[in-house]
Each structure stands twice: as structure tokens, then as C-alpha cells.
Backbone as a printed PyTorch tensor [residue, N CA C, xyz], in Angstrom:
tensor([[[  78.2480,   -6.2070,   58.0270],
         [  77.5240,   -6.9690,   57.0340],
         [  76.9710,   -6.0630,   55.9220]],

        [[  76.5260,   -5.0890,   56.4690],
         [  75.9180,   -4.0820,   55.6160],
         [  77.0530,   -3.5950,   54.5440]],

        [[  78.2260,   -3.7130,   55.0560],
         [  78.9660,   -3.0560,   54.1200],
         [  79.6320,   -3.9660,   53.1510]],

        [[  79.4850,   -5.2810,   53.6140],
         [  79.7300,   -6.5190,   52.6560],
         [  78.5650,   -6.5890,   51.4180]],

        [[  77.4810,   -6.4310,   52.1600],
         [  76.2940,   -6.6840,   51.0460],
         [  76.2310,   -5.3260,   50.3250]],

        [[  76.4410,   -4.3950,   50.7370],
         [  76.6090,   -3.0950,   50.2820],
         [  77.8600,   -2.9430,   49.0070]],

        [[  78.6760,   -3.8170,   49.3800],
         [  79.8850,   -3.6980,   48.5350],
         [  79.4940,   -4.6930,   47.5280]],

        [[  78.9280,   -5.7760,   47.9270],
         [  78.4610,   -7.1490,   46.7710],
         [  77.6020,   -6.2140,   46.0750]],

        [[  76.3500,   -5.5570,   46.5160],
         [  75.5940,   -4.7020,   45.2600],
         [  76.3350,   -3.8490,   44.3260]],

        [[  77.4600,   -3.2400,   45.1040],
         [  77.9310,   -2.1380,   44.3270],
         [  78.7550,   -2.7350,   43.3940]],

        [[  79.5590,   -4.1150,   43.6310],
         [  80.3870,   -4.7810,   42.7160],
         [  79.3990,   -5.2440,   41.7460]],

        [[  78.4090,   -5.6350,   41.8100],
         [  77.3120,   -6.3850,   40.9270],
         [  76.8560,   -5.1320,   40.0290]],

        [[  76.6420,   -3.8320,   40.3210],
         [  75.9130,   -3.1390,   39.7960],
         [  77.3350,   -2.5550,   38.7380]],

        [[  78.3090,   -2.5050,   39.3710],
         [  79.4310,   -2.0240,   38.5270],
         [  79.6470,   -3.0800,   37.4320]],

        [[  79.9460,   -4.4090,   37.8570],
         [  79.6990,   -5.4170,   36.7270],
         [  78.5520,   -5.1530,   35.4960]],

        [[  77.4160,   -5.0330,   35.9050],
         [  76.4260,   -4.7830,   34.9670],
         [  76.6270,   -3.5970,   34.3560]],

        [[  76.9790,   -2.5360,   34.6820],
         [  76.9010,   -1.3340,   33.9150],
         [  78.1020,   -1.4490,   33.1680]],

        [[  79.2490,   -1.9580,   33.6060],
         [  80.3460,   -2.0760,   32.7860],
         [  80.2410,   -3.1580,   31.7020]],

        [[  79.3390,   -4.4070,   31.7110],
         [  78.9840,   -4.9830,   30.7200],
         [  77.9760,   -4.4030,   29.6290]],

        [[  77.4160,   -3.6380,   30.1620],
         [  76.4200,   -2.9000,   29.2220],
         [  77.1070,   -1.9700,   28.5000]],

        [[  78.4440,   -1.3090,   29.0690],
         [  79.1210,   -0.5810,   27.9990],
         [  80.0820,   -1.4590,   26.9630]],

        [[  80.1560,   -2.4450,   27.2920],
         [  80.8390,   -3.5070,   26.4230],
         [  80.1700,   -3.9710,   25.4230]],

        [[  79.0740,   -4.0410,   25.8180],
         [  78.0000,   -4.5550,   24.6180],
         [  77.7230,   -3.2240,   23.8200]],

        [[  77.4590,   -2.0510,   24.1360],
         [  77.4000,   -0.8200,   23.8290],
         [  78.4540,   -0.8600,   22.5630]],

        [[  79.5530,   -0.8580,   22.8590],
         [  80.7450,   -0.8850,   22.0900],
         [  80.8700,   -2.1020,   21.2630]],

        [[  80.4710,   -3.0770,   21.5090],
         [  80.4860,   -4.1860,   20.4420],
         [  79.2910,   -3.9370,   19.3540]],

        [[  77.9890,   -3.1390,   19.8320],
         [  76.8320,   -3.2580,   19.3160],
         [  77.2790,   -1.9750,   18.3950]],

        [[  77.9390,   -0.7620,   18.6290],
         [  78.3510,    0.3770,   17.6890],
         [  79.3820,   -0.4050,   16.8700]],

        [[  80.2450,   -1.2860,   16.9550],
         [  81.7200,   -1.7660,   16.1330],
         [  80.5970,   -2.3510,   15.0730]],

        [[  79.6980,   -3.4660,   15.3070],
         [  79.0920,   -4.1200,   14.6420],
         [  78.2690,   -3.2620,   13.4950]],

        [[  77.7990,   -2.3550,   14.1320],
         [  77.0570,   -1.3520,   13.1890],
         [  77.8370,   -0.6830,   12.1330]],

        [[  79.0060,   -0.3830,   12.8440],
         [  79.9590,    0.2630,   11.7560],
         [  80.5410,   -0.6570,   10.7990]],

        [[  80.6040,   -1.7460,   10.9220],
         [  81.0770,   -2.8170,   10.1190],
         [  79.7480,   -3.1720,    8.9470]],

        [[  78.6950,   -3.0630,    9.4990],
         [  77.3830,   -3.1580,    8.6480],
         [  77.3000,   -2.0860,    7.7050]],

        [[  77.3950,   -0.7560,    8.2280],
         [  77.3410,    0.4360,    7.3690],
         [  78.5540,    0.2890,    6.1320]],

        [[  79.7940,   -0.2300,    6.7370],
         [  80.8000,   -0.1580,    5.5510],
         [  80.3470,   -1.3770,    4.7940]],

        [[  80.0710,   -2.2790,    5.4420],
         [  79.6550,   -3.4710,    4.1100],
         [  78.5060,   -3.0970,    3.2540]],

        [[  77.4200,   -2.2440,    3.7380],
         [  76.5780,   -2.0780,    2.8350],
         [  77.0480,   -0.6550,    1.7710]],

        [[  78.0450,    0.3230,    2.1500],
         [  78.7710,    1.1500,    1.3620],
         [  79.4870,    0.3830,    0.4500]],

        [[  80.3500,   -0.7410,    0.9340],
         [  80.8670,   -1.3780,   -0.1750],
         [  80.1340,   -2.0310,   -1.2340]],

        [[  78.9130,   -2.6240,   -0.8520],
         [  77.8940,   -3.0600,   -1.8590],
         [  77.3910,   -1.6530,   -2.5420]],

        [[  76.9330,   -0.7820,   -2.2460],
         [  76.4970,    0.2520,   -2.9420],
         [  77.6950,    0.9440,   -4.2390]],

        [[  78.6680,    0.7810,   -3.6950],
         [  79.7630,    0.9240,   -4.5020],
         [  79.8250,   -0.0150,   -5.5030]],

        [[  80.2220,   -1.1480,   -5.4270],
         [  80.1230,   -2.2560,   -6.1540],
         [  78.7330,   -2.4450,   -6.9930]],

        [[  77.8170,   -1.8250,   -6.6660],
         [  76.5640,   -1.7670,   -7.8090],
         [  76.7160,   -0.8970,   -8.6200]],

        [[  77.2900,    0.0680,   -7.9970],
         [  77.4830,    1.6200,   -8.7450],
         [  78.5120,    1.3460,  -10.0070]],

        [[  79.7040,    0.6230,   -9.7190],
         [  80.8110,    0.1300,  -10.5200],
         [  80.1830,   -0.6910,  -11.8170]],

        [[  79.4000,   -1.6370,  -11.1690],
         [  78.6280,   -2.6350,  -12.2970],
         [  77.8250,   -2.0070,  -12.8030]],

        [[  77.0270,   -1.1170,  -12.5020],
         [  76.3820,   -0.0460,  -13.3310],
         [  76.9610,    0.7540,  -14.4370]],

        [[  78.1160,    1.2960,  -14.0510],
         [  78.9070,    2.0110,  -14.5210],
         [  79.5620,    0.9780,  -16.1240]],

        [[  79.7970,   -0.4440,  -15.4830],
         [  80.6130,   -1.1950,  -16.6130],
         [  79.2780,   -1.6170,  -17.2440]],

        [[  78.0760,   -1.8610,  -16.9290],
         [  76.8120,   -2.1200,  -17.7050],
         [  76.5850,   -1.1550,  -18.7910]],

        [[  76.7100,    0.2120,  -18.2590],
         [  76.1350,    1.3240,  -19.2570],
         [  77.5450,    1.2960,  -20.3730]],

        [[  78.8720,    1.1890,  -20.1780],
         [  79.7580,    1.0710,  -20.9910],
         [  79.7580,    0.0990,  -22.1350]],

        [[  79.3660,   -1.1650,  -21.5910],
         [  78.8800,   -2.2060,  -22.4790],
         [  77.4970,   -2.0410,  -23.4150]],

        [[  76.7880,   -1.4120,  -22.6870],
         [  75.6240,   -0.9590,  -23.5570],
         [  75.9270,    0.0150,  -24.8490]],

        [[  76.7760,    1.0050,  -24.4790],
         [  77.2660,    1.9660,  -25.2470],
         [  78.2410,    1.4430,  -26.3540]],

        [[  78.8800,    0.4450,  -26.0090],
         [  80.0460,   -0.5050,  -26.9410],
         [  79.3010,   -1.3080,  -27.9860]],

        [[  77.8110,   -1.7550,  -27.5390],
         [  77.3560,   -2.7140,  -28.1700],
         [  76.3880,   -1.8300,  -29.0810]],

        [[  75.8060,   -0.7070,  -28.6490],
         [  75.3280,    0.4190,  -29.4560],
         [  76.1490,    0.9980,  -30.7450]],

        [[  77.4430,    1.2810,  -30.4870],
         [  78.4870,    1.5570,  -31.2380],
         [  78.9860,    0.4180,  -32.4600]],

        [[  78.8560,   -0.7600,  -31.8370],
         [  79.2980,   -1.6920,  -32.5500],
         [  78.1580,   -1.7530,  -33.6070]],

        [[  76.8970,   -1.9320,  -33.2050],
         [  75.7370,   -2.2540,  -34.1290],
         [  75.7340,   -1.2800,  -35.3030]],

        [[  75.6380,    0.0020,  -34.6190],
         [  76.1640,    1.2580,  -35.5760],
         [  77.2470,    0.8800,  -36.5630]],

        [[  78.5800,    0.5520,  -36.3420],
         [  79.6140,    0.0040,  -36.9680],
         [  79.3380,   -0.9870,  -38.2160]],

        [[  78.7170,   -1.9010,  -37.7620],
         [  78.1730,   -3.0300,  -38.5950],
         [  77.0790,   -2.5820,  -39.7660]],

        [[  76.4530,   -1.7450,  -39.2070],
         [  75.4150,   -1.1100,  -40.1840],
         [  76.0660,   -0.4490,  -41.3700]],

        [[  77.1110,    0.4540,  -40.7050],
         [  77.6560,    1.2900,  -41.7790],
         [  78.4530,    0.3760,  -42.7240]],

        [[  79.2720,   -0.5080,  -41.9820],
         [  80.0250,   -1.1900,  -42.7080],
         [  79.2730,   -2.0380,  -43.9990]],

        [[  78.0900,   -2.3790,  -43.7060],
         [  77.2970,   -3.1930,  -44.4740],
         [  76.8550,   -2.2450,  -45.7220]],

        [[  76.2820,   -1.0780,  -45.2230],
         [  76.1150,    0.0010,  -46.3120],
         [  77.1200,    0.1130,  -47.1970]],

        [[  78.3930,    0.5220,  -46.6710],
         [  79.8090,    0.5080,  -47.3660],
         [  79.9130,   -0.5600,  -48.3790]],

        [[  79.7410,   -1.8970,  -47.8600],
         [  80.1290,   -3.0160,  -48.6600],
         [  79.2890,   -2.8200,  -49.8390]],

        [[  77.7040,   -2.5520,  -49.5240],
         [  76.7820,   -2.5520,  -50.6960],
         [  77.1870,   -1.4990,  -51.7050]],

        [[  77.4260,   -0.4260,  -51.3570],
         [  77.9330,    0.6900,  -52.0430],
         [  79.3060,    0.3950,  -53.2510]],

        [[  79.8410,   -0.2130,  -52.5760],
         [  81.4160,   -0.4820,  -53.1200],
         [  81.3030,   -1.4650,  -54.2750]],

        [[  80.1270,   -2.4590,  -53.7470],
         [  79.5550,   -3.6090,  -55.0990],
         [  79.0300,   -2.7400,  -56.1330]],

        [[  78.2710,   -2.1150,  -55.6710],
         [  77.3750,   -1.1710,  -56.8010],
         [  78.3000,   -0.5990,  -57.8530]],

        [[  79.0850,    0.2550,  -57.1590],
         [  80.3290,    0.8650,  -57.7310],
         [  81.2740,    0.0040,  -58.8340]],

        [[  81.5660,   -1.2700,  -58.1250],
         [  82.3100,   -1.9590,  -59.0440],
         [  81.2620,   -2.6350,  -60.1780]],

        [[  80.1790,   -2.9660,  -60.0620],
         [  79.3830,   -3.3360,  -60.9560],
         [  78.9740,   -2.2330,  -62.2230]],

        [[  78.7350,   -1.0950,  -61.7240],
         [  78.9780,    0.2560,  -62.3980],
         [  80.3550,    0.4500,  -63.3080]],

        [[  81.2080,    0.3300,  -62.6440],
         [  82.4180,    0.4740,  -63.1430],
         [  82.9300,   -0.3190,  -64.3340]],

        [[  82.4200,   -1.6910,  -63.9950],
         [  82.6210,   -2.7370,  -65.0500],
         [  81.8640,   -2.6290,  -66.2050]],

        [[  80.7310,   -2.2060,  -66.1850],
         [  79.5570,   -2.1490,  -67.1520],
         [  80.1910,   -0.8920,  -68.0490]],

        [[  80.8030,    0.1120,  -67.2820],
         [  81.1690,    1.4580,  -68.1820],
         [  82.4990,    1.1870,  -68.6870]],

        [[  82.9990,    0.4710,  -68.1170],
         [  84.5100,    0.1200,  -68.9420],
         [  84.0380,   -0.8150,  -69.8300]],

        [[  83.2450,   -1.8660,  -69.8220],
         [  82.7300,   -2.5470,  -70.9600],
         [  82.3290,   -1.9100,  -72.0080]],

        [[  81.2200,   -0.9910,  -71.9050],
         [  80.9840,   -0.0880,  -72.7670],
         [  82.0580,    0.6830,  -73.6250]],

        [[  82.9030,    1.3840,  -72.7210],
         [  84.2750,    1.8350,  -73.5570],
         [  84.9660,    0.9370,  -74.2170]],

        [[  85.2260,    0.0830,  -73.5900],
         [  86.1750,   -1.3110,  -74.5310],
         [  85.1350,   -1.5190,  -75.9300]],

        [[  83.9350,   -1.3930,  -75.7250],
         [  83.2560,   -1.9430,  -77.0530],
         [  83.2930,   -0.6490,  -78.3030]],

        [[  83.3250,    0.6260,  -77.4040],
         [  83.5490,    1.6390,  -78.1610],
         [  84.9000,    1.9980,  -78.9500]],

        [[  85.9280,    1.3410,  -78.1600],
         [  87.1580,    1.5180,  -78.6780],
         [  87.1890,    0.5850,  -79.6680]],

        [[  86.6440,   -0.7690,  -79.6240],
         [  86.8990,   -1.6520,  -80.7440],
         [  86.2170,   -1.3120,  -81.7740]],

        [[  85.1410,   -0.8570,  -81.6500],
         [  84.4540,   -0.1010,  -82.9100],
         [  84.9840,    1.0300,  -83.5250]],

        [[  85.6780,    1.7460,  -82.8350],
         [  86.3770,    3.0880,  -83.3840],
         [  87.8830,    2.2960,  -84.0260]],

        [[  88.4630,    1.4580,  -83.4380],
         [  89.6060,    0.6330,  -83.9960],
         [  89.0600,    0.0560,  -85.2480]],

        [[  88.1230,   -0.6760,  -85.5160],
         [  87.5770,   -1.2420,  -86.7810],
         [  87.1910,   -0.4160,  -87.5640]],

        [[  86.7720,    0.7530,  -87.5480],
         [  86.5200,    1.6680,  -88.3680],
         [  87.6190,    2.4370,  -89.0570]],

        [[  88.6170,    2.6930,  -87.8750],
         [  90.0900,    3.2010,  -88.3500],
         [  90.6790,    2.4270,  -89.1820]],

        [[  90.7400,    0.7910,  -88.8810],
         [  91.2760,   -0.0190,  -90.0960],
         [  90.4760,    0.0500,  -91.3390]],

        [[  88.9130,    0.1560,  -91.4600],
         [  88.5310,    0.0030,  -92.4930],
         [  88.8430,    1.4460,  -93.5450]],

        [[  89.0690,    2.5120,  -92.5510],
         [  89.4310,    3.7880,  -93.5200],
         [  90.9520,    3.4910,  -94.0750]],

        [[  91.6270,    3.0800,  -93.3090],
         [  92.9170,    2.7310,  -93.7200],
         [  93.1440,    1.8390,  -94.9960]],

        [[  92.1170,    0.8330,  -94.5790],
         [  92.3980,    0.0220,  -95.7710],
         [  91.6930,    0.4600,  -97.1090]],

        [[  90.3800,    1.3720,  -97.1200],
         [  90.0410,    1.8970,  -98.3260],
         [  90.8680,    3.3060,  -98.7030]],

        [[  91.5770,    3.9800,  -97.8610],
         [  92.4020,    4.7740,  -98.6490],
         [  93.5150,    4.2410,  -99.3000]],

        [[  94.2940,    3.0770,  -98.9410],
         [  95.2350,    2.4540,  -99.5370],
         [  94.6390,    1.6480, -100.9140]],

        [[  93.4490,    1.2660, -100.8620],
         [  93.0500,    1.3660, -102.3180],
         [  92.8700,    2.1870, -103.3340]],

        [[  92.2280,    3.2150, -102.7060],
         [  91.8690,    3.9710, -103.6500],
         [  92.6920,    4.9420, -104.3060]],

        [[  92.5730,    4.9400, -105.5900],
         [  93.6820,    5.6480, -106.4060],
         [  93.0140,    7.0550, -107.1070]],

        [[  93.5780,    8.0050, -107.3560],
         [  93.1270,    9.4140, -107.6090],
         [  93.0800,    9.5340, -108.8390]],

        [[  93.6360,    8.7650, -109.8590],
         [  93.4310,    8.8960, -111.1170],
         [  92.7080,    7.9810, -111.7530]],

        [[  91.8920,    9.0350, -112.5400],
         [  90.7680,    8.2770, -113.2800],
         [  90.7400,    7.0910, -114.2590]],

        [[  92.0900,    6.9530, -114.6890],
         [  92.2740,    5.7700, -115.8500],
         [  92.8740,    4.5500, -114.9660]],

        [[  93.2970,    4.8340, -113.8800],
         [  94.1520,    3.7190, -112.9480],
         [  93.1200,    2.2900, -113.1050]],

        [[  93.5770,    1.1800, -113.2860],
         [  93.0540,   -0.1010, -113.2280],
         [  92.7070,   -0.4260, -111.6530]],

        [[  93.5270,    0.0940, -110.7910],
         [  93.4640,   -0.1590, -109.4090],
         [  92.2650,    0.7190, -108.4820]],

        [[  91.5900,    1.3610, -108.9990],
         [  90.8480,    2.3730, -108.6880],
         [  89.6720,    1.3590, -108.2250]],

        [[  89.0190,    1.9920, -106.9850],
         [  87.8820,    1.2290, -106.4470],
         [  86.5940,    1.7050, -107.5370]],

        [[  85.9680,    0.8950, -108.1570],
         [  84.9200,    0.9830, -108.5000],
         [  83.5900,    0.5050, -107.9830]],

        [[  83.3510,   -0.4590, -106.8630],
         [  82.5740,   -1.2950, -106.1460],
         [  83.3410,   -1.6830, -104.9080]],

        [[  82.4350,   -1.7300, -103.9330],
         [  82.7950,   -2.1140, -102.4970],
         [  83.0630,   -3.7390, -102.9660]],

        [[  84.6040,   -3.6830, -102.1890],
         [  85.2460,   -4.9300, -102.4320],
         [  84.1410,   -6.1870, -101.2020]],

        [[  83.7610,   -5.6970, -100.2240],
         [  82.8150,   -6.3090,  -99.1280],
         [  81.7190,   -6.0210,  -99.3670]],

        [[  80.8490,   -6.7340, -100.0870],
         [  79.2340,   -6.2020, -100.3860],
         [  78.4770,   -6.2060,  -98.8950]],

        [[  79.1650,   -6.8760,  -97.8930],
         [  78.0500,   -7.3950,  -96.7320],
         [  78.2530,   -5.6660,  -95.7970]],

        [[  79.6470,   -4.9260,  -96.3280],
         [  79.8160,   -3.4480,  -95.6070],
         [  78.8900,   -2.5780,  -96.1660]],

        [[  78.8150,   -1.4210,  -95.6170],
         [  78.2130,   -0.4700,  -96.2620],
         [  79.6550,    0.3890,  -96.8140]],

        [[  79.3810,    1.2980,  -98.0990],
         [  80.2780,    1.7610,  -98.5340],
         [  80.4610,    3.1750,  -97.8200]],

        [[  81.6260,    3.6230,  -97.8080],
         [  82.0030,    4.7780,  -96.8860],
         [  82.0320,    6.1760,  -98.3330]]])
């Protein structure tokens, strides 16, 4: 009987120790999975942080580009206005020069250098204009 009791006790102790080993194995495996999951979460957070940083950089560059484009459009508008004014002034001066040239040509055509000529200009034909 003592052998059977001893065998029973030995079987119970062996089963208990064997169960503890199985639980330890399951515990270590669960702990490993937990650490792997935490590592994946950390990697995902790092990747998300990287994406957020890139988005911030994109927003900054886009903001700077918009500012520079607006400055460019303002300067281009000022340039166009200035150019239009200068071209208008040049056009006015060219018209004035053309008018003066035509007056000179007209007056040269009427001028007669012989003192006894009847067509010789004695007075300005257009009294509203200055004599040359």
C-alpha cells in the first residue's frame, strides 16, 4: 500500500510539476506576444510620427510657396501697370514728334526762298499755332 500511495503521490506531484511547466511555457509565450504587439505599436507610432512630420513639412513648404506666388503676382501686376504707363508716355511723345515733323514738312513745303515770290509765307497760316 505504501507503494501505491507513494506512486499516487509521485504521480500527483509529477502532474503538478508538469502542469507548472506548461503554464510557464504558456505564460512566456503570452509575454512574448505581448512584447511583440507593443513593439508593433511603437513602430506604428514612429511611422505615424514620421508621416506627421512630413505633412508638417509639406504644409510649411506649401505655405511658403503660396506666399512667394502672391508676391510674384503682385510684382508682375506692378510691372504691367508701370510698363503700360511708360508705353503710353512713349506713344504720346511719338505722336507729338510726328505732329511736329508734319508741321515742319508743311511749313518747309510752303516756304519760298525768293523774296519776290507771291507764295512766300509772310504770316502764320494757322494763328492758333506758334510760328517756327
